[in-house]
Phi, psi and omega in degrees: 000134177270101181278150175236158174250126175234111179268128178264127182232131176280136180229148180287313184230107186301316182293321177293321178293320176297319179295321179300308183287331173295323179295336177275355178098006178275160179241175181231145175263101185295339179300330182252021180253166177208190177290345181250352186218157173212128181270104179280125179268115178264310172227118182312131176065014178213318183232126181220161170232125176269108176279128183232138174301148182304316179298321180292315178304314181299327181292345183263354183234161179244022175236166178294145173274119181263130179299131182297337178285348181260343179185161181227141176251338186215150169239123178278130183242130177239138176273153178237155181278345182200164174297323181296319177297317180298310179300322180295318179292322176299314179299318179295320179298316179295316181296332180271003176111002178277181177217161177254125181281346180203159179287164178298151177241123180248111181254024181082283180274355179218139181227134185213149170199154181237168174220157174253126180284180186293346177258000177097001178288137181266133179235125176253135177249139181220139170238136176226145176301136182306324181275359183284000000 
């Protein structure tokens, strides 16, 4: 079986969130979208994030929806092919309205920095030397 990962994320404004991730160079699979959802393609055929309006997300759970800007349960981590790609994505995230919660960390064989998207979800980017 070819498994895929689909992370479901609640967003305040679906169109603004789509614009944010489009500014980072990501695409969307319209086949799986609706007025309440948008399928963010992170890695074709394997990793996606389903962006859901808060009311729609809330309809799927029986617990309170907690705003990601007030607390975090998860940090999504993406690998990058180079330090330059990582820095470029961070710059795009900031330009699109995101923020960085900490400065980049360079450990020689590994380089990392994260950003917070416009809804408060944390994304960590990491590059590591292939032989590390």
